[in-house]
N, C-alpha and C positions, 0 to 999 in steps of 0.2 A: 331880346328875348329870342332863347333856344328851341329847337324842332321842337324838342320834349315837351317843351312849356305851349308851345303854341298850339299842339296834338290836345294836350290837356285842356287848353282854353276851350276850344272848339268842342270837345266833347262834353263838357261840363256846358258850353251854351247848348248843343242840341240837347243836353238831359233835359236844363231848365225849361225846352222848350215843350217839349214831353207832358213835364210836370203841369205847366201853364196850362197845356190842354186839357189835362183832366179838371183841372180847378174849372176850366170856363166850362167845359160841358156839365161839368157836375152843378155849375151854377144855370146853368140854362134849363136842366134838367129840373130843380129846384124851384124856379123863381117864374120861369118863362113858359111852361110847358103844360097844358092841363092832363094829354095825356103821355106821363113821361116812359110807356115802355118803348113805346117806338123810337124815342132817341137815346135811349140804349145803344142803340144802334152806332151813334157815333163815337161811342168806346173805340169801337173797332180802329180808329183814325190812330191816335197814341199808341196802342198796342203793334200796329204794321209800321209806324215809324221807330219805335222802338228797337222791334225785329230788323228791321232795315240798315238803321246805324248801328248796332251796337251786337247783336247776334241773341242767341236762345235767351241769355241770361235777363238781359234787359226787357227781349218782348214780354216773357215767361212775369218779371216784376212787374210790368206795367198792368198786365192781364190780372194778375191778384191785385193790385192796386188798386184798379178801377173796380173790380168784384166787392174790396171793401168798404170804398168810398158808396158803393153804391147800396151796400147792404146796412151801413151806419145811416143813411137818412131813412132807408125802409124802416129802420126797426125806429128811432127817434122823431120822424115824422110822420106816421104811416098813413095818414092821410093823402101822403104824395103819390102812394102807388094803392090802388085802388081797385077791387076787381068784385063783379056782380056774383051773386051765388053763394046758397049756404057753407062751402068749402073754400070762401072766398080767402084766409086766412092762409090756409093750408095750400093752397092752389097759387097766392101769389109768393109764399117762400119758394115753393116747388119750382113756378117760373123762374125768380131772380138766381136760386141757384144754377138751372140747367142754363140759363146766359152766361154767368159768370164761370161756368167748366168750360163753354165752348167758347169764350174769351179766353181764356188763358189757352185751351187747346191749340188756338188759330196762332196765338203770342208764339208759343213752344214750337209749332209748327214750323211758322216761317221764319224763326230764328234759327232754326236745324237747317233749311235751305241755304239760310245766310251763312251760316258756318261752315258748309260746304262746299260753296261756293267761293268762298276766302280761304280754303284749305287748297282749292284746286290751283287758284290765283296762285297762293303763296310757292303750290307744288312749280308750276309755270315758271314763276319767276326763278326760283331756283334752278331751274333746265335751262332757261335764257342767261340767267349770270355765270352760271358752270359751262356755258358754250362758249361767252365772250371771254370769257377768263381763259380759256383751251386757247383762243385765235390768239388772243394777245402772247402767249406762250410759243406759239409756233411762230409768231413776228418777231420775237427777241430771239429764237433759236437761228434765225434766218441770216442775222448779222452777230458777231460775235463780239464786236464792241460796244453794240448796243443792250447786254443782258439785262433786264428788268428796266427798261429805258420807259415802255408803255407801262409799267407799273408806275412809277416815279412820276410819269408825266399825269396820269390820271389823280394821283393824290393832289401834287399840285394845283391840278386844275378845278377840282371839286373844291380845294381851300378856295381859290380864287372865287369860284363861281358862289360860295357860301357869304362869301367878304363882300360880292356885289351885289347883295341882297336877293338873287333870284330864286322862286319859287323852285320847291322841293323837285317835283317833276323835273324840270327844267334842268337843274343840278346834276342830278342821275342821270340823262341824256347826257350831260357834258360829260361828265366821267366814263361811261362808255363809251362815247368818241374817242376821247383819251386812250382810252385802252388800244383801241384800234384803230388809231389815228395814221400809222403807218402800217397798215394791211395791205397794203399795193406793194409795199416791199418784194412780198411774196414771187412779182414776176420781174425783179430786178436781177441779175445775175450777181454770185459772191464777188465776182473778181472786180464790178465796179462798186458793190458797198464796202469792200474791205482794199480798195486802193491806197495805197500811201499816200501818192505826188495828188497832183491837180487832175481834174476830168478835164476829159476832151468833150468838145461840143455835144459829140453825139451820147458820151456819157452821160453830161449832165443833162441831158433830154431825157434818159432812162430813167433818171433818179425823181425829176421834176414829175415824171408822169407817176408815180405812185400814188397821187392822190388821187388820179380819175382811177387807175387800177383798183384801187379799193373800195368804189363807189360800187365798180362794174360787179367785183365779187359778192358784195354783201346785197345790193336791190334787187334780185331773184327770193332775198329771204321776206322781202315784205314786210308788212304788219311796223312794228314800232319801230323797227332799225332804220323804215323810212326818213324817221324824224331826225335822225344822227347822220342822216347823210351829207347835209349840206357843209356841217360841221367838218368832216372827214376832207370834202373834196376843198374848202378855201383856208386850210390852217395854214397854208403856208400864203395865205395874199395879203398886201402889205396897207398898212393904213391911209398910204397917199397914195394908194391907187398903182402904186409900178409892181403888183405881184402878175402869178401868171394867168390869171383871169379877169386882170383889169378892175376889180371891184374896189373900192373906194368908202372911206370912212364906215358911215352906219349902213350900208349897203354889204356889209362883211356883217354875219351873222355873229351874234356877241360871243356865241359856244366858240366859232372857230377863233376867236380874237383870244380868248381867255385860254384854248388851247395854244395857239402860236405862244403866247407867252410862256405858258409850260414848259412847252417842248424847247426852244431855246435856252433857256435857262439849263433845263436840263442836261441837253445839248455841250452849253460852255462849262457847265461844273464837273463832267466827267471825261474820261481819257479817249481820242478817237486817235485814226490810225495817222492823221496829219499833224495833230497838235497833244500836248498833255492838258488836262483838265486846269479849268481856271479856279480860283479860290470862290466862296459862294459870295462873299462881296466885291470881287471885282467882276464874278457872274451879275450880279445886281445890278452894278453899275452898267456894263456892256446893256443891259434892259433900259436903265433910268434914261441911258445917251441915245438911245433910237426911239423916245416917247413921239409919237406926231407923225413919223416916219416909215419905222415898221409896225410900230404898236400905239394901239388906242389908248390916249390919256388917260380916262378914267381906268380902264383894265391895271396902268400900270400902278397907278394909284394905289388898288386894291393888290396890288402885287406887293408894292411897299408896305401895305400894312399887316400882313401876312409874313412878311419877310424872315421873322425870326424860328416860327414855327414851320417854314419850309425847311431852314435849318438844320432842321430836327430829323427830317425825315431820313 
């Protein structure tokens, strides 16, 4: 089931809850309560839920539907709403109209606040995504041999994460971490990054430090970025525990293991200073051949399942 279908399912489920609440409250008012006027306030619950989950339109609709339900009961079963006094009929309808008006206004007002909050969140997310994309472009500009590397790794990692059945928020975190996984290369000299021959010991240390450098650069940002730091820090860890930080197996975050496969596959299938690119099938063979040593077997299985879509990127 795709993400769009899932969102549609949960949306329908929430709407069903609101309608069910309206029916239950209407039943309580009609069958079990002697003084129904007090219990009309319970209709604020589905109206507020409608506004909270869906915004202004659904909050208003919930208020109108509640109003119509009660007006129908008051018309067809007038004894349910009895008022003392000679103008009781006029008073009853005036009272119900006032109640319904406040209910609809409440739904509209709360929904408006929700819509404004959602707009603000979308604007912040757009700004956040823009900053992330800008940083990834800066990273790629540092190393002339890895142009668009971060973008491709993020696309591969996103597909792997979806294939692994991870929640949507976690998939997004992995995509962003993949975009920034080489951010620490900003602190590595161009001579080391573009060296054609083998790296010496000090150069290897400088190159391997880019994961720590990347997390140090991002840590002051705080907020949601803190969630992706372990993925950036550990994307060069090996499944067998022989990586730089000594993590092994399930102690390595799943996002880091996914980025590791995506990163190595793209590195294998693009030209580098020290070798020509492998074909996609040759790259796949290398990934599968290192299952259980470099890479998590479950992640490799996900890689194999989406391999043909990776070729199309």
